[in-house]
N, C-alpha and C positions, 0 to 999 in steps of 0.2 A: 417314745420320746417323752422326757419328763418336763415338768412346768418350766424349769429354768431354760431348757433348750428351746421351748416354744417361744418364750418371750425374749430370748437373747437378741434375735434379729430386730425385734421391735424397739428395744431400749438402747441398743448400742450406739445408735446415731442420734439419740436425744440431745437437745440443748436445754438450757435452763428454762426457757419458756414452755417446752414440752413437759418437763418434769412438774412445774408448779400448776399445770392444768390436768395432769393425769390422775384420775380418781384412785387407782390402785396405789400410786406413790403417796398421794395425800393421805390415804387411809393408813399407810404404814407410819407416816410421821405423826399423825394426830391420834390414831387409835391402833397401836401395834398389837398384833396377836400372833398365835402360833403360825398360821399359814403365811401371812405377808412377811413376818420377820425372817422366817426360814428362807423364803425366796430372795429377799433383798440382801440377806447375809451372803448367800451363795453367789448372787449376781455380782456383788461388789468384790468378792474374792476373785472372780474371773475377770473383772474389769477394774483393776486398781487405779487406772488412769482417770476414771470417772469420779473418784472420791471427792476431789475439790468441788466439782460441779454439783454433786449430790449434796455436799455440805452447804453450799450457797443456796440451793433450792430449798433445802430443809429449813434454813434460817428465814428465808422469805415467807415460807408457809407458816412458820411459828410466829413471825412478826405480825402477819395479818390476823392471826388467832382464830379465824374461821368461826366455828361455833362456840369457842371458849369465851370470846368477848362479844360485846354488842355488835352484831353484824348488820349490813345494809340489806334488810329483808325485802321480799316482794311488797309487803305493806308499805314500807318506807318509800319504795319506788312510787307506788300509787299516791301516797300522800304528797310526795314532792311534785308529781305531775299535777295534782289537784291544786297545789298552792300556785303553780305557774298559771293555771287557768283562772284562779281567782284574781290574780294580779292583772290579768288580761280584762276580766269583767270590770274590775275597778277602773281600768283605763278607759273602758267604753263608757262607763258612767260619767267620768269627768269630761268626755268628749262625745256627747250624744250626736246622733245623725239627725239632720233636719227632717221633719215629717214629710216635707214636700218631695224629699228624695227617696222616700221609702219604696214607693211604687216602682221607681226606675232603677233602684239599686238593690232590690231584694235578692236577685240572683247573684250579684257580686258579693253580697254579705255572706251568703251561704258558702259560696266557693272560697271566700277569703279565709274561712276558718281552717281549711286544710293546710295552707302554707303556715298558719299560726301553729297547728299541731306539729308540723315538721320542725319549726323553730324550737317548740317546747321540747320535743324529743331530743334534738341536738343538744339543748341546754342540759337535759337530763343525763345524757351520755357523758358530756364534759364534767358534770358535777360528780358522777360515779367514778370516773377516771381520777378526778382530783382527790376524792375520798380515799381510793385505793393507794394513790401515791403518798398521801399523808400517813396512812396506816403503816406503809412499808418503810418510809424514810424517817419517821419519828419514833420508831421502836428503838429502845435503848437496851444495850447488852443482850443481843439475841442468844438464845440457848444453842450451844454448839451441838452438832450431831455426834453421838457417841460412836467412835470407831470400833467396829466389831472385828476382833482378831480370832480366826479360826485355827484350831489345832488339829493336826491329822497324825494319827499313829497307825502303823501297819506292821504286820509280822509276816515274814516269808515262811515257807514250809520248814519245819524243824525248830521253830522258835515260838515261845509263849511269853506273855508279859503281863504286868499288873500296872494299872493306871489309876492314879488318884485324881478325882475331879475337884474343881474349885468349891463344891458344896460339901465335900467330905465323903462323898460316895466313891466306891471303888469298882473298877472294871477288870475282870480277868479276860484278857484278849487271847484267843486261840491262834494257832498257826493258820497261815493263808487267810487272814482276816484283817479288816481295817475299820477304825473308828474315827469319827470326826466330831468335834464339839467346840463351842466358843471358849476362849480363855476365861471369860467371865460371863456367867449366865445372866439373862435379863431378869427384871423384877417380876415377870409373870410366869415364865416357864423355864424348864431345863430340857433342852432338846439336843439329842445326839443322833448321828446317823451311823448305821452299822452295815458292813458288808462282811459276811462270813459268820463266825461264831464268837459269842462272848457270854460270860456270867456276870450278872450285875448285883451288887450290894448297894442298895439305894438308901441314903439318909432320909428319914421321914421329916417332911416340912409342908408348908402350905402350897408351895409351888409344885405342880404336877411334873413328873419326870416322864419324858416321852422318847421312846426309841423308834426311830424311823428306819425300816429295813425294806427297801424297794417301795412299794405302794402301801405297805402295811404299817400301822402305828400301834405300838404297845404303850399304854399309859398306866402309870403307877404313882403312888405318893411315897411310900416307903416299904420296901420288900426286897426279896432276893429271887432271882429267876434267871433262866438260860434262854438265849435266842440263838437259833442256828438256821441260817439261810443257806441251803445246800445248792450245789451247781446246777441241779435240774430245776430250780425255782421253788422247790417246796420249802416251807417255813415251819420250824418246830419251836414252840414256846413252851417251856416247862417251868412251872411255879413251884418254888420250895416253900417260901413264907409270904404272908401278906395276901394281896389280891391285885389282879391286873385286869384291864379290859383291853381287848384287841379290836381295832377298827380296820377292816379290810378295804380294798379298793372298790368293791362293789357295794359298799355302804353297810355291810353287815357288822355287828358288834357282838363279841363273845366275852364272857367274864370267866376267869379261872379261879378256882380255889386251890389251896396248897395240895401238892402231890398230883395235880392234874396237868396234862400236856395237850396242847392244841397243835394238831397237824393240819396245816393249810396247804393244799395242793396248788400248783401253778395255775390250773384251770379254774380255781375258786372253790372247789369242793373242800370240806373240812370235816374233822372229827375230833372228839375229845377221848383221851385215853389216860390210864395211869402210866407210870414209868418207874424203871429201876434207877434210883438216884445215882449209884456208882457207874452204871453204864452211860447215862446221859450227861451227868456233870462231873463225873469222876476225873475227867481230864485236867480240871483246874488244880486237883490235888495229886497229879502225876500218876493217875491210874489209867492204864491202857486196857480197855475191856473189849473182848470179842464175845459175842453171844449169838451162837449159830450164825456166824457171819459167813457170807459167800466169799469165794476167792477174789472177785473184784473189790468187795468191801474191805477185805483184809489188806489187799494191795494198796488201796486208797489211804487207809488209816496209817499204814506203815510209812508210805511216802510223805504224808503230811506230818506225822509225829516226828520223824527222824531227818526229814529233808533230803530223801534219797530218791532214786529212780529204780524201779523194779522191772525187769524183763522176765517174761515167762517163756519157757522152752519145753516142748513136749505136748502131749495131749492130757488135758485135765477133765475130770468128771464135773459136768455142769451142776450136779447136785451136791457137790462137796461143800461142807461147812466146817467151821472151827469155832470152838468156845475156849476161852482162857482169860485170866486176869494177871496183869503185870504191874507192879508198883515201882516206878522210877528205875526201869530195867534197861540194861544196854541192848542195842539192836541185835547183836550176835546171839545173846541169850534168848531173845524173843524168836528169832529165826530157828534157833535149835529146837525150842519147844514146839514150834509149828511143824517142823520137818520130822520130828520124832513121832508125832501122831499121824502123819499123813504119808510117810515114805518118800517124801520129796528131798531133794538136795539143794543146798544153797551155796553161793559163792559171793564174796564181798570184794569189790575192787573200788576202794575209796567211797565215792557216793553212788556207785553203780552196783546193784544187787541183781543176781541172776538166780531164779528159782526154776529147778528142772524136775520134771516128773519122768522117772526112768521107765515107767510102765508102758 
């Protein structure tokens, strides 16, 4: 379960008084960062009916100013309490107790101090409530909360697309993949969320660019790299230019240099390798590459590339592999090339393909 799912039950029933006293919410309004911004952007997307309430709570928090303006600190509370006690002592000096009553009223004097402390505490509470009321109600022109609009783009099998981001960066989104990003990036970070595979060409600037894929974060400033989260949970990050750092869910951080690829297994194990650029990122330039690919891998690539379903009939050698490269080629020509080298037969019926091994 992700962070948004965990907190959804907590925040969905919040009223304005809950929001203005919630530390995580206050932190987002006063000191937004990568983690809290991502959470609240996603949360408001799932709960659009809460936006007016969130906006009011944010305005109240900004109007009080918290640590930005002079705040009513613990020291101020103590000083106020001391002033109340001084006033009481002054009153006692103006109305001294007769010496003849000291011996008979000593116990009463000691005990009478405690009701006085209760009165002083009550006055202090009233004063604090008044100060908070003044801070909230006499704030002019409260700063409105910026509405965060998220954009989601997805490709089915058989389709690829190019997406231009608001900062000038470009994303090549592969088939069976989805990307989500804000319509306008914040002043601090450029954060996108990826499911599947994409190639990134990132504009270099001061704001870090972060790709969130599952629990893993890939952080860059300006570079080009490929991210592929496979169905079995493995993550492949291949760097072409620049430098990236990868933060995993177990707290590990790895840095990649150009022409290095990080393979992060679902269980947490990882390794660095080199890579064949055409095999790994050739898809964005319409290269379909098979490199000693097994039959299940060939099947998966063809289904994703062309948006078809492939049925296998007959007995197939489990050690069978295929290598070949195709540039923007029709499906039938690819099937013909595979079958010529393997002795298999193929049949095309619209989006249904049948591969048969006659042996």
